[in-house]
C-alpha positions as CSV (number, residue, x, y, z in Angstrom):
1,M,35.5,34.4,-1.7
2,P,33.1,33.5,-4.5
3,L,31.2,30.2,-4.3
4,E,31.2,28.1,-7.5
5,I,28.4,25.6,-8.1
6,R,29.5,22.8,-10.5
7,E,26.4,20.7,-10.2
8,L,22.8,21.6,-9.7
9,T,20.1,19.0,-9.0
10,I,16.4,19.9,-9.0
11,R,13.7,17.4,-8.1
12,A,10.0,18.1,-8.2
13,S,7.0,16.0,-7.6
14,V,3.6,17.1,-8.8
15,N,0.4,15.2,-7.7
16,D,-2.7,17.1,-8.6
17,L,-4.9,14.4,-10.0
18,V,-8.4,14.4,-8.5
19,Q,-10.0,11.1,-7.4
20,G,-11.8,9.3,-10.2
21,S,-10.9,9.4,-13.9
22,T,-9.4,12.4,-15.6
23,P,-9.9,12.8,-19.4
24,T,-6.9,11.8,-21.5
25,R,-6.9,15.2,-23.2
26,E,-6.6,17.0,-19.9
27,L,-3.6,14.9,-18.9
28,T,-2.0,15.5,-22.3
29,D,-2.5,19.3,-21.9
30,R,-1.0,19.2,-18.5
31,S,2.0,17.3,-19.7
32,L,2.6,19.8,-22.5
33,D,2.3,22.7,-20.1
34,Q,4.8,21.0,-17.7
35,T,7.1,20.3,-20.6
36,A,7.0,23.9,-21.8
37,L,7.6,25.2,-18.3
38,I,10.5,22.9,-17.7
39,S,12.0,23.9,-21.1
40,A,11.7,27.5,-20.3
41,C,13.3,27.0,-16.9
42,V,16.2,25.0,-18.3
43,E,16.9,27.7,-21.0
44,Q,17.0,30.4,-18.3
45,V,19.3,28.4,-16.0
46,L,21.7,27.7,-19.0
47,A,21.6,31.4,-20.0
48,I,22.5,32.4,-16.4
49,L,25.3,29.8,-16.2
50,K,26.7,30.9,-19.6
51,E,26.7,34.6,-18.5
52,Q,28.5,33.7,-15.3
53,A,31.1,31.6,-17.2
54,E,31.9,34.6,-19.4
55,R,32.8,36.8,-16.5
């Protein structure tokens, strides 16, 4: 019997700041990298869900 998942919740916590001050630009670059990674993951998950719905 197939299992159907109707809701998917993903939580992540990233703490990689070193003690002391970190330049603002480096924080901005990390934020952009994380945003790009999250966007790519969301697109792949949605594509998989769409493919499964078409079956």
